[in-house]
All heavy atoms as a GROMACS GRO file, in nm:
protein
  555
    1MET      N    1   9.892   8.419   8.792
    1MET     CA    2   9.787   8.516   8.766
    1MET      C    3   9.733   8.573   8.896
    1MET      O    4   9.716   8.693   8.908
    1MET     CB    5   9.677   8.447   8.685
    1MET     CG    6   9.578   8.541   8.632
    1MET     SD    7   9.650   8.637   8.499
    1MET     CE    8   9.509   8.708   8.432
    2GLU      N    9   9.706   8.486   8.993
    2GLU     CA   10   9.651   8.532   9.120
    2GLU      C   11   9.753   8.614   9.198
    2GLU      O   12   9.718   8.712   9.263
    2GLU     CB   13   9.605   8.413   9.205
    2GLU     CG   14   9.488   8.337   9.148
    2GLU     CD   15   9.363   8.423   9.139
    2GLU    OE1   16   9.336   8.500   9.234
    2GLU    OE2   17   9.293   8.413   9.038
    3LEU      N   18   9.880   8.574   9.191
    3LEU     CA   19   9.985   8.649   9.259
    3LEU      C   20   9.998   8.788   9.200
    3LEU      O   21  10.018   8.886   9.272
    3LEU     CB   22  10.118   8.574   9.250
    3LEU     CG   23  10.236   8.641   9.319
    3LEU    CD1   24  10.211   8.655   9.468
    3LEU    CD2   25  10.363   8.563   9.294
    4GLY      N   26   9.984   8.800   9.071
    4GLY     CA   27   9.991   8.930   9.004
    4GLY      C   28   9.879   9.022   9.050
    4GLY      O   29   9.901   9.140   9.078
    5LYS      N   30   9.758   8.968   9.060
    5LYS     CA   31   9.644   9.047   9.108
    5LYS      C   32   9.667   9.092   9.252
    5LYS      O   33   9.639   9.206   9.287
    5LYS     CB   34   9.515   8.966   9.100
    5LYS     CG   35   9.465   8.945   8.961
    5LYS     CD   36   9.336   8.865   8.964
    5LYS     CE   37   9.287   8.833   8.825
    5LYS     NZ   38   9.164   8.753   8.828
    6LEU      N   39   9.719   9.002   9.334
    6LEU     CA   40   9.745   9.035   9.473
    6LEU      C   41   9.849   9.146   9.485
    6LEU      O   42   9.833   9.240   9.564
    6LEU     CB   43   9.794   8.910   9.549
    6LEU     CG   44   9.830   8.932   9.696
    6LEU    CD1   45   9.707   8.969   9.776
    6LEU    CD2   46   9.895   8.806   9.751
    7LEU      N   47   9.954   9.139   9.405
    7LEU     CA   48  10.057   9.242   9.408
    7LEU      C   49  10.003   9.378   9.361
    7LEU      O   50  10.039   9.482   9.418
    7LEU     CB   51  10.177   9.200   9.322
    7LEU     CG   52  10.262   9.088   9.380
    7LEU    CD1   53  10.370   9.048   9.280
    7LEU    CD2   54  10.324   9.129   9.511
    8VAL      N   55   9.918   9.378   9.260
    8VAL     CA   56   9.858   9.503   9.214
    8VAL      C   57   9.770   9.562   9.323
    8VAL      O   58   9.774   9.682   9.351
    8VAL     CB   59   9.780   9.480   9.083
    8VAL    CG1   60   9.695   9.602   9.050
    8VAL    CG2   61   9.874   9.449   8.970
    9ILE      N   62   9.690   9.480   9.388
    9ILE     CA   63   9.601   9.528   9.494
    9ILE      C   64   9.682   9.582   9.611
    9ILE      O   65   9.651   9.689   9.666
    9ILE     CB   66   9.505   9.416   9.539
    9ILE    CG1   67   9.403   9.388   9.428
    9ILE    CG2   68   9.434   9.454   9.667
    9ILE    CD1   69   9.318   9.267   9.452
   10LEU      N   70   9.788   9.511   9.650
   10LEU     CA   71   9.873   9.559   9.759
   10LEU      C   72   9.942   9.690   9.722
   10LEU      O   73   9.952   9.781   9.805
   10LEU     CB   74   9.976   9.453   9.796
   10LEU     CG   75   9.924   9.331   9.871
   10LEU    CD1   76  10.035   9.229   9.888
   10LEU    CD2   77   9.867   9.370  10.005
   11GLY      N   78   9.987   9.701   9.599
   11GLY     CA   79  10.052   9.824   9.554
   11GLY      C   80   9.957   9.942   9.556
   11GLY      O   81   9.991  10.052   9.602
   12LEU      N   82   9.835   9.921   9.506
   12LEU     CA   83   9.736  10.028   9.508
   12LEU      C   84   9.698  10.066   9.651
   12LEU      O   85   9.679  10.184   9.682
   12LEU     CB   86   9.611   9.987   9.430
   12LEU     CG   87   9.630   9.977   9.279
   12LEU    CD1   88   9.504   9.920   9.213
   12LEU    CD2   89   9.663  10.113   9.222
   13SER      N   90   9.688   9.966   9.738
   13SER     CA   91   9.656   9.994   9.879
   13SER      C   92   9.766  10.077   9.944
   13SER      O   93   9.736  10.172  10.018
   13SER     CB   94   9.638   9.864   9.957
   13SER     OG   95   9.533   9.788   9.904
   14LEU      N   96   9.891  10.044   9.916
   14LEU     CA   97  10.001  10.123   9.971
   14LEU      C   98  10.002  10.265   9.916
   14LEU      O   99  10.029  10.361   9.990
   14LEU     CB  100  10.134  10.055   9.941
   14LEU     CG  101  10.169   9.936  10.028
   14LEU    CD1  102  10.296   9.869   9.976
   14LEU    CD2  103  10.186   9.977  10.172
   15ALA      N  104   9.970  10.282   9.789
   15ALA     CA  105   9.966  10.415   9.730
   15ALA      C  106   9.854  10.498   9.792
   15ALA      O  107   9.874  10.616   9.823
   15ALA     CB  108   9.946  10.404   9.579
   16VAL      N  109   9.738  10.438   9.814
   16VAL     CA  110   9.627  10.510   9.877
   16VAL      C  111   9.661  10.545  10.021
   16VAL      O  112   9.634  10.657  10.067
   16VAL     CB  113   9.497  10.426   9.869
   16VAL    CG1  114   9.388  10.483   9.956
   16VAL    CG2  115   9.450  10.418   9.724
   17ALA      N  116   9.722  10.452  10.094
   17ALA     CA  117   9.761  10.480  10.233
   17ALA      C  118   9.865  10.592  10.239
   17ALA      O  119   9.857  10.681  10.324
   17ALA     CB  120   9.816  10.353  10.298
   18GLY      N  121   9.960  10.591  10.147
   18GLY     CA  122  10.061  10.697  10.142
   18GLY      C  123  10.000  10.833  10.112
   18GLY      O  124  10.034  10.933  10.174
   19ALA      N  125   9.908  10.837  10.016
   19ALA     CA  126   9.841  10.963   9.984
   19ALA      C  127   9.759  11.012  10.103
   19ALA      O  128   9.756  11.132  10.132
   19ALA     CB  129   9.752  10.945   9.862
   20GLY      N  130   9.694  10.919  10.172
   20GLY     CA  131   9.616  10.957  10.290
   20GLY      C  132   9.704  11.014  10.400
   20GLY      O  133   9.669  11.114  10.464
   21LEU      N  134   9.820  10.954  10.421
   21LEU     CA  135   9.912  11.006  10.522
   21LEU      C  136   9.965  11.143  10.484
   21LEU      O  137   9.983  11.229  10.570
   21LEU     CB  138  10.028  10.908  10.542
   21LEU     CG  139   9.994  10.781  10.619
   21LEU    CD1  140  10.113  10.686  10.619
   21LEU    CD2  141   9.951  10.813  10.759
   22MET      N  142   9.989  11.165  10.355
   22MET     CA  143  10.034  11.297  10.311
   22MET      C  144   9.926  11.402  10.335
   22MET      O  145   9.955  11.513  10.380
   22MET     CB  146  10.072  11.293  10.163
   22MET     CG  147  10.201  11.219  10.136
   22MET     SD  148  10.239  11.193   9.962
   22MET     CE  149  10.225  11.354   9.894
   23LEU      N  150   9.801  11.366  10.308
   23LEU     CA  151   9.691  11.460  10.332
   23LEU      C  152   9.673  11.487  10.481
   23LEU      O  153   9.647  11.601  10.522
   23LEU     CB  154   9.562  11.407  10.271
   23LEU     CG  155   9.556  11.408  10.119
   23LEU    CD1  156   9.429  11.339  10.071
   23LEU    CD2  157   9.562  11.550  10.067
   24LEU      N  158   9.685  11.383  10.563
   24LEU     CA  159   9.673  11.402  10.707
   24LEU      C  160   9.784  11.491  10.761
   24LEU      O  161   9.764  11.569  10.853
   24LEU     CB  162   9.673  11.268  10.780
   24LEU     CG  163   9.545  11.186  10.771
   24LEU    CD1  164   9.564  11.050  10.837
   24LEU    CD2  165   9.429  11.259  10.834
   25GLY      N  166   9.903  11.480  10.703
   25GLY     CA  167  10.014  11.563  10.745
   25GLY      C  168   9.991  11.710  10.717
   25GLY      O  169  10.035  11.798  10.791
   26ARG      N  170   9.920  11.739  10.610
   26ARG     CA  171   9.891  11.878  10.574
   26ARG      C  172   9.776  11.937  10.654
   26ARG      O  173   9.758  12.058  10.656
   26ARG     CB  174   9.859  11.888  10.427
   26ARG     CG  175   9.979  11.860  10.340
   26ARG     CD  176   9.947  11.881  10.196
   26ARG     NE  177  10.066  11.850  10.117
   26ARG     CZ  178  10.069  11.855   9.987
   26ARG    NH1  179   9.961  11.889   9.920
   26ARG    NH2  180  10.179  11.825   9.922
   27MET      N  181   9.697  11.852  10.720
   27MET     CA  182   9.581  11.901  10.796
   27MET      C  183   9.617  11.938  10.939
   27MET      O  184   9.531  11.974  11.017
   27MET     CB  185   9.471  11.795  10.795
   27MET     CG  186   9.412  11.771  10.658
   27MET     SD  187   9.294  11.637  10.651
   27MET     CE  188   9.176  11.683  10.774
   28ASN      N  189   9.746  11.929  10.974
   28ASN     CA  190   9.794  11.965  11.108
   28ASN      C  191   9.728  11.885  11.219
   28ASN      O  192   9.703  11.937  11.328
   28ASN     CB  193   9.779  12.114  11.134
   28ASN     CG  194   9.872  12.196  11.047
   28ASN    OD1  195   9.980  12.150  11.013
   28ASN    ND2  196   9.829  12.315  11.010
   29LEU      N  197   9.696  11.759  11.193
   29LEU     CA  198   9.646  11.671  11.298
   29LEU      C  199   9.764  11.631  11.387
   29LEU      O  200   9.874  11.610  11.338
   29LEU     CB  201   9.582  11.546  11.239
   29LEU     CG  202   9.450  11.567  11.166
   29LEU    CD1  203   9.404  11.437  11.103
   29LEU    CD2  204   9.344  11.620  11.258
   30PRO      N  205   9.743  11.619  11.517
   30PRO     CA  206   9.855  11.592  11.607
   30PRO      C  207   9.897  11.445  11.613
   30PRO      O  208   9.964  11.405  11.708
   30PRO     CB  209   9.802  11.639  11.742
   30PRO     CG  210   9.656  11.615  11.734
   30PRO     CD  211   9.619  11.645  11.591
   31LEU      N  212   9.858  11.364  11.516
   31LEU     CA  213   9.899  11.224  11.518
   31LEU      C  214  10.051  11.215  11.512
   31LEU      O  215  10.114  11.277  11.427
   31LEU     CB  216   9.838  11.146  11.401
   31LEU     CG  217   9.689  11.122  11.410
   31LEU    CD1  218   9.641  11.049  11.286
   31LEU    CD2  219   9.653  11.044  11.532
   32GLY      N  220  10.108  11.140  11.604
   32GLY     CA  221  10.252  11.130  11.613
   32GLY      C  222  10.311  11.226  11.714
   32GLY      O  223  10.427  11.216  11.749
   33ARG      N  224  10.229  11.318  11.761
   33ARG     CA  225  10.274  11.414  11.861
   33ARG      C  226  10.178  11.420  11.980
   33ARG      O  227  10.165  11.523  12.044
   33ARG     CB  228  10.286  11.553  11.798
   33ARG     CG  229  10.386  11.560  11.686
   33ARG     CD  230  10.397  11.699  11.626
   33ARG     NE  231  10.268  11.754  11.585
   33ARG     CZ  232  10.218  11.747  11.463
   33ARG    NH1  233  10.286  11.686  11.369
   33ARG    NH2  234  10.102  11.800  11.433
   34LEU      N  235  10.109  11.312  12.006
   34LEU     CA  236  10.014  11.307  12.118
   34LEU      C  237  10.089  11.294  12.250
   34LEU      O  238  10.206  11.254  12.253
   34LEU     CB  239   9.918  11.190  12.098
   34LEU     CG  240   9.824  11.201  11.978
   34LEU    CD1  241   9.745  11.073  11.961
   34LEU    CD2  242   9.731  11.319  11.993
   35PRO      N  243  10.024  11.327  12.362
   35PRO     CA  244  10.094  11.322  12.492
   35PRO      C  245  10.148  11.186  12.531
   35PRO      O  246  10.241  11.178  12.609
   35PRO     CB  247   9.986  11.367  12.591
   35PRO     CG  248   9.892  11.449  12.510
   35PRO     CD  249   9.892  11.389  12.373
   36GLY      N  250  10.094  11.078  12.479
   36GLY     CA  251  10.142  10.945  12.515
   36GLY      C  252  10.247  10.888  12.422
   36GLY      O  253  10.284  10.772  12.433
   37ASP      N  254  10.296  10.967  12.329
   37ASP     CA  255  10.400  10.923  12.236
   37ASP      C  256  10.536  10.952  12.298
   37ASP      O  257  10.564  11.063  12.342
   37ASP     CB  258  10.388  10.995  12.102
   37ASP     CG  259  10.260  10.960  12.030
   37ASP    OD1  260  10.201  10.855  12.060
   37ASP    OD2  261  10.220  11.037  11.941
   38PHE      N  262  10.622  10.850  12.303
   38PHE     CA  263  10.750  10.861  12.371
   38PHE      C  264  10.865  10.873  12.272
   38PHE      O  265  10.868  10.804  12.171
   38PHE     CB  266  10.774  10.738  12.459
   38PHE     CG  267  10.668  10.719  12.563
   38PHE    CD1  268  10.571  10.621  12.548
   38PHE    CD2  269  10.663  10.799  12.674
   38PHE    CE1  270  10.473  10.604  12.643
   38PHE    CE2  271  10.566  10.783  12.770
   38PHE     CZ  272  10.469  10.685  12.754
   39THR      N  273  10.960  10.959  12.305
   39THR     CA  274  11.082  10.973  12.227
   39THR      C  275  11.200  10.964  12.323
   39THR      O  276  11.209  11.041  12.419
   39THR     CB  277  11.086  11.108  12.153
   39THR    OG1  278  10.971  11.118  12.072
   39THR    CG2  279  11.209  11.118  12.067
   40LEU      N  280  11.287  10.869  12.298
   40LEU     CA  281  11.408  10.853  12.379
   40LEU      C  282  11.528  10.889  12.292
   40LEU      O  283  11.548  10.832  12.186
   40LEU     CB  284  11.420  10.709  12.429
   40LEU     CG  285  11.300  10.656  12.508
   40LEU    CD1  286  11.317  10.507  12.533
   40LEU    CD2  287  11.289  10.731  12.639
   41ARG      N  288  11.606  10.985  12.338
   41ARG     CA  289  11.722  11.030  12.260
   41ARG      C  290  11.849  11.002  12.336
   41ARG      O  291  11.865  11.040  12.450
   41ARG     CB  292  11.711  11.179  12.232
   41ARG     CG  293  11.593  11.209  12.145
   41ARG     CD  294  11.570  11.354  12.128
   41ARG     NE  295  11.433  11.365  12.077
   41ARG     CZ  296  11.395  11.454  11.991
   41ARG    NH1  297  11.479  11.541  11.946
   41ARG    NH2  298  11.272  11.457  11.950
   42GLY      N  299  11.939  10.934  12.269
   42GLY     CA  300  12.071  10.908  12.324
   42GLY      C  301  12.174  10.990  12.247
   42GLY      O  302  12.139  11.082  12.174
   43LYS      N  303  12.299  10.955  12.266
   43LYS     CA  304  12.404  11.027  12.194
   43LYS      C  305  12.393  11.007  12.044
   43LYS      O  306  12.397  11.103  11.968
   43LYS     CB  307  12.542  10.978  12.242
   43LYS     CG  308  12.592  11.042  12.364
   43LYS     CD  309  12.734  10.998  12.389
   43LYS     CE  310  12.794  11.081  12.500
   43LYS     NZ  311  12.931  11.040  12.527
   44ASN      N  312  12.382  10.884  12.001
   44ASN     CA  313  12.381  10.853  11.858
   44ASN      C  314  12.253  10.787  11.810
   44ASN      O  315  12.246  10.743  11.696
   44ASN     CB  316  12.499  10.761  11.824
   44ASN     CG  317  12.631  10.825  11.856
   44ASN    OD1  318  12.648  10.944  11.837
   44ASN    ND2  319  12.723  10.746  11.908
   45THR      N  320  12.154  10.777  11.899
   45THR     CA  321  12.034  10.701  11.866
   45THR      C  322  11.909  10.775  11.912
   45THR      O  323  11.909  10.840  12.016
   45THR     CB  324  12.037  10.564  11.936
   45THR    OG1  325  12.163  10.502  11.912
   45THR    CG2  326  11.928  10.474  11.886
   46THR      N  327  11.805  10.763  11.834
   46THR     CA  328  11.674  10.814  11.873
   46THR      C  329  11.574  10.701  11.854
   46THR      O  330  11.567  10.640  11.748
   46THR     CB  331  11.633  10.935  11.787
   46THR    OG1  332  11.729  11.037  11.802
   46THR    CG2  333  11.497  10.987  11.828
   47VAL      N  334  11.495  10.675  11.959
   47VAL     CA  335  11.392  10.572  11.954
   47VAL      C  336  11.257  10.641  11.975
   47VAL      O  337  11.238  10.714  12.071
   47VAL     CB  338  11.414  10.465  12.062
   47VAL    CG1  339  11.302  10.363  12.060
   47VAL    CG2  340  11.548  10.398  12.044
   48TYR      N  341  11.165  10.617  11.884
   48TYR     CA  342  11.033  10.679  11.890
   48TYR      C  343  10.929  10.569  11.906
   48TYR      O  344  10.926  10.474  11.829
   48TYR     CB  345  11.008  10.758  11.762
   48TYR     CG  346  10.873  10.822  11.757
   48TYR    CD1  347  10.840  10.925  11.842
   48TYR    CD2  348  10.778  10.778  11.667
   48TYR    CE1  349  10.715  10.984  11.838
   48TYR    CE2  350  10.653  10.835  11.662
   48TYR     CZ  351  10.622  10.938  11.747
   48TYR     OH  352  10.498  10.994  11.744
   49PHE      N  353  10.844  10.582  12.007
   49PHE     CA  354  10.741  10.482  12.033
   49PHE      C  355  10.605  10.554  12.042
   49PHE      O  356  10.572  10.615  12.143
   49PHE     CB  357  10.770  10.408  12.163
   49PHE     CG  358  10.678  10.292  12.186
   49PHE    CD1  359  10.680  10.182  12.104
   49PHE    CD2  360  10.587  10.296  12.289
   49PHE    CE1  361  10.594  10.075  12.125
   49PHE    CE2  362  10.500  10.191  12.311
   49PHE     CZ  363  10.504  10.080  12.229
   50PRO      N  364  10.524  10.550  11.935
   50PRO     CA  365  10.397  10.624  11.932
   50PRO      C  366  10.282  10.545  11.997
   50PRO      O  367  10.190  10.499  11.930
   50PRO     CB  368  10.373  10.644  11.782
   50PRO     CG  369  10.436  10.523  11.721
   50PRO     CD  370  10.557  10.492  11.806
   51LEU      N  371  10.285  10.534  12.128
   51LEU     CA  372  10.184  10.454  12.199
   51LEU      C  373  10.044  10.514  12.185
   51LEU      O  374   9.950  10.444  12.147
   51LEU     CB  375  10.223  10.444  12.347
   51LEU     CG  376  10.128  10.363  12.435
   51LEU    CD1  377  10.125  10.219  12.389
   51LEU    CD2  378  10.171  10.372  12.580
   52ALA      N  379  10.027  10.642  12.215
   52ALA     CA  380   9.895  10.704  12.208
   52ALA      C  381   9.841  10.706  12.066
   52ALA      O  382   9.723  10.679  12.042
   52ALA     CB  383   9.900  10.845  12.266
   53THR      N  384   9.926  10.736  11.971
   53THR     CA  385   9.884  10.738  11.830
   53THR      C  386   9.840  10.598  11.787
   53THR      O  387   9.739  10.583  11.717
   53THR     CB  388   9.997  10.789  11.740
   53THR    OG1  389  10.031  10.922  11.781
   53THR    CG2  390   9.957  10.790  11.595
   54SER      N  391   9.912  10.496  11.829
   54SER     CA  392   9.875  10.358  11.794
   54SER      C  393   9.739  10.321  11.851
   54SER      O  394   9.658  10.257  11.784
   54SER     CB  395   9.980  10.261  11.846
   54SER     OG  396  10.104  10.286  11.787
   55LEU      N  397   9.713  10.363  11.974
   55LEU     CA  398   9.584  10.334  12.035
   55LEU      C  399   9.470  10.406  11.963
   55LEU      O  400   9.364  10.346  11.938
   55LEU     CB  401   9.586  10.373  12.183
   55LEU     CG  402   9.671  10.285  12.273
   55LEU    CD1  403   9.678  10.344  12.414
   55LEU    CD2  404   9.617  10.144  12.277
   56VAL      N  405   9.491  10.532  11.928
   56VAL     CA  406   9.386  10.608  11.858
   56VAL      C  407   9.358  10.545  11.722
   56VAL      O  408   9.242  10.524  11.685
   56VAL     CB  409   9.428  10.756  11.844
   56VAL    CG1  410   9.336  10.830  11.748
   56VAL    CG2  411   9.429  10.824  11.980
   57VAL      N  412   9.461  10.512  11.647
   57VAL     CA  413   9.443  10.452  11.515
   57VAL      C  414   9.375  10.316  11.527
   57VAL      O  415   9.286  10.282  11.449
   57VAL     CB  416   9.578  10.441  11.441
   57VAL    CG1  417   9.567  10.355  11.317
   57VAL    CG2  418   9.631  10.578  11.407
   58SER      N  419   9.410  10.239  11.629
   58SER     CA  420   9.350  10.108  11.650
   58SER      C  421   9.200  10.119  11.680
   58SER      O  422   9.119  10.044  11.624
   58SER     CB  423   9.420  10.036  11.764
   58SER     OG  424   9.357   9.914  11.793
   59VAL      N  425   9.164  10.212  11.765
   59VAL     CA  426   9.022  10.230  11.798
   59VAL      C  427   8.942  10.276  11.676
   59VAL      O  428   8.834  10.224  11.648
   59VAL     CB  429   9.007  10.330  11.916
   59VAL    CG1  430   8.863  10.375  11.933
   59VAL    CG2  431   9.059  10.270  12.044
   60VAL      N  432   8.997  10.372  11.602
   60VAL     CA  433   8.927  10.422  11.483
   60VAL      C  434   8.910  10.311  11.379
   60VAL      O  435   8.802  10.293  11.323
   60VAL     CB  436   9.001  10.543  11.423
   60VAL    CG1  437   8.948  10.579  11.286
   60VAL    CG2  438   8.992  10.662  11.518
   61LEU      N  439   9.016  10.234  11.354
   61LEU     CA  440   9.005  10.124  11.258
   61LEU      C  441   8.910  10.015  11.306
   61LEU      O  442   8.837   9.956  11.225
   61LEU     CB  443   9.143  10.065  11.228
   61LEU     CG  444   9.233  10.150  11.140
   61LEU    CD1  445   9.370  10.084  11.126
   61LEU    CD2  446   9.172  10.172  11.004
   62SER      N  447   8.909   9.986  11.436
   62SER     CA  448   8.817   9.885  11.489
   62SER      C  449   8.672   9.928  11.469
   62SER      O  450   8.588   9.848  11.427
   62SER     CB  451   8.844   9.862  11.637
   62SER     OG  452   8.970   9.805  11.657
   63ILE      N  453   8.643  10.053  11.496
   63ILE     CA  454   8.506  10.104  11.477
   63ILE      C  455   8.470  10.102  11.329
   63ILE      O  456   8.359  10.059  11.292
   63ILE     CB  457   8.493  10.245  11.536
   63ILE    CG1  458   8.502  10.239  11.689
   63ILE    CG2  459   8.363  10.311  11.493
   63ILE    CD1  460   8.512  10.373  11.757
   64LEU      N  461   8.562  10.144  11.244
   64LEU     CA  462   8.535  10.145  11.100
   64LEU      C  463   8.509  10.005  11.046
   64LEU      O  464   8.413   9.982  10.973
   64LEU     CB  465   8.653  10.209  11.026
   64LEU     CG  466   8.641  10.217  10.876
   64LEU    CD1  467   8.534  10.317  10.836
   64LEU    CD2  468   8.774  10.257  10.816
   65LEU      N  469   8.592   9.909  11.085
   65LEU     CA  470   8.572   9.771  11.040
   65LEU      C  471   8.445   9.709  11.097
   65LEU      O  472   8.379   9.630  11.030
   65LEU     CB  473   8.694   9.686  11.074
   65LEU     CG  474   8.820   9.721  10.995
   65LEU    CD1  475   8.939   9.640  11.047
   65LEU    CD2  476   8.800   9.696  10.848
   66TYR      N  477   8.408   9.746  11.219
   66TYR     CA  478   8.283   9.697  11.277
   66TYR      C  479   8.164   9.749  11.196
   66TYR      O  480   8.071   9.674  11.164
   66TYR     CB  481   8.271   9.741  11.422
   66TYR     CG  482   8.139   9.707  11.485
   66TYR    CD1  483   8.108   9.577  11.523
   66TYR    CD2  484   8.042   9.804  11.503
   66TYR    CE1  485   7.988   9.545  11.578
   66TYR    CE2  486   7.919   9.775  11.557
   66TYR     CZ  487   7.891   9.645  11.595
   66TYR     OH  488   7.770   9.615  11.648
   67VAL      N  489   8.167   9.877  11.162
   67VAL     CA  490   8.057   9.936  11.085
   67VAL      C  491   8.048   9.872  10.946
   67VAL      O  492   7.940   9.840  10.899
   67VAL     CB  493   8.075  10.090  11.076
   67VAL    CG1  494   7.981  10.150  10.974
   67VAL    CG2  495   8.055  10.153  11.212
   68VAL      N  496   8.163   9.850  10.884
   68VAL     CA  497   8.164   9.788  10.750
   68VAL      C  498   8.111   9.646  10.758
   68VAL      O  499   8.032   9.603  10.673
   68VAL     CB  500   8.307   9.791  10.689
   68VAL    CG1  501   8.318   9.701  10.568
   68VAL    CG2  502   8.345   9.934  10.656
   69SER      N  503   8.149   9.570  10.862
   69SER     CA  504   8.101   9.432  10.872
   69SER      C  505   7.950   9.428  10.900
   69SER      O  506   7.882   9.338  10.852
   69SER     CB  507   8.177   9.357  10.982
   69SER     OG  508   8.140   9.404  11.110
   70ARG      N  509   7.899   9.522  10.977
   70ARG     CA  510   7.754   9.527  11.000
   70ARG      C  511   7.679   9.568  10.874
   70ARG      O  512   7.567   9.521  10.850
   70ARG     CB  513   7.721   9.626  11.113
   70ARG     CG  514   7.778   9.589  11.248
   70ARG     CD  515   7.709   9.474  11.309
   70ARG     NE  516   7.581   9.519  11.357
   70ARG     CZ  517   7.492   9.441  11.413
   70ARG    NH1  518   7.519   9.314  11.430
   70ARG    NH2  519   7.377   9.487  11.453
   71TRP      N  520   7.739   9.654  10.792
   71TRP     CA  521   7.677   9.703  10.670
   71TRP      C  522   7.670   9.593  10.564
   71TRP      O  523   7.575   9.586  10.487
   71TRP     CB  524   7.756   9.823  10.620
   71TRP     CG  525   7.703   9.880  10.492
   71TRP    CD1  526   7.583   9.938  10.472
   71TRP    CD2  527   7.771   9.882  10.367
   71TRP    NE1  528   7.570   9.978  10.342
   71TRP    CE2  529   7.686   9.944  10.275
   71TRP    CE3  530   7.896   9.839  10.324
   71TRP    CZ2  531   7.720   9.965  10.142
   71TRP    CZ3  532   7.931   9.860  10.193
   71TRP    CH2  533   7.842   9.921  10.104
   72ARG      N  534   7.769   9.504  10.564
   72ARG     CA  535   7.776   9.397  10.463
   72ARG      C  536   7.677   9.285  10.487
   72ARG      O  537   7.650   9.205  10.399
   72ARG     CB  538   7.915   9.341  10.455
   72ARG     CG  539   8.013   9.440  10.395
   72ARG     CD  540   8.145   9.381  10.375
   72ARG     NE  541   8.137   9.295  10.256
   72ARG     CZ  542   8.236   9.219  10.215
   72ARG    NH1  543   8.348   9.215  10.281
   72ARG    NH2  544   8.222   9.146  10.108
   73ARG      N  545   7.621   9.276  10.607
   73ARG     CA  546   7.528   9.165  10.636
   73ARG      C  547   7.396   9.183  10.568
   73ARG      O  548   7.328   9.265  10.549
   73ARG     CB  549   7.504   9.155  10.787
   73ARG     CG  550   7.619   9.093  10.856
   73ARG     CD  551   7.586   9.067  10.997
   73ARG     NE  552   7.708   9.043  11.072
   73ARG     CZ  553   7.710   9.016  11.199
   73ARG    NH1  554   7.599   9.010  11.267
   73ARG    NH2  555   7.822   8.995  11.260
   0.00000   0.00000   0.00000
C-alpha cells in the first residue's frame, strides 16, 4: 500500500516537472544555453555539460527550499 502511494506521488511529481519544463521551453528562457554551459563535439559523439544552468537551478532551489522551511516553522 505504501509503495503504491509512493509510486503515484513520484509519477505525479515527474508529470508536473515535465509540464514545467515544457512551459519554460516556450518562454524562451536561456536555460541550457548560458555562457558557462559546455558542449564538446567529436566525430561521432556530442557531450553536453550544463555547468552554469546547474548552478542557477541549484541556487534557485536552495532559496526556495529555505523559504519553505522557514514558512513551515
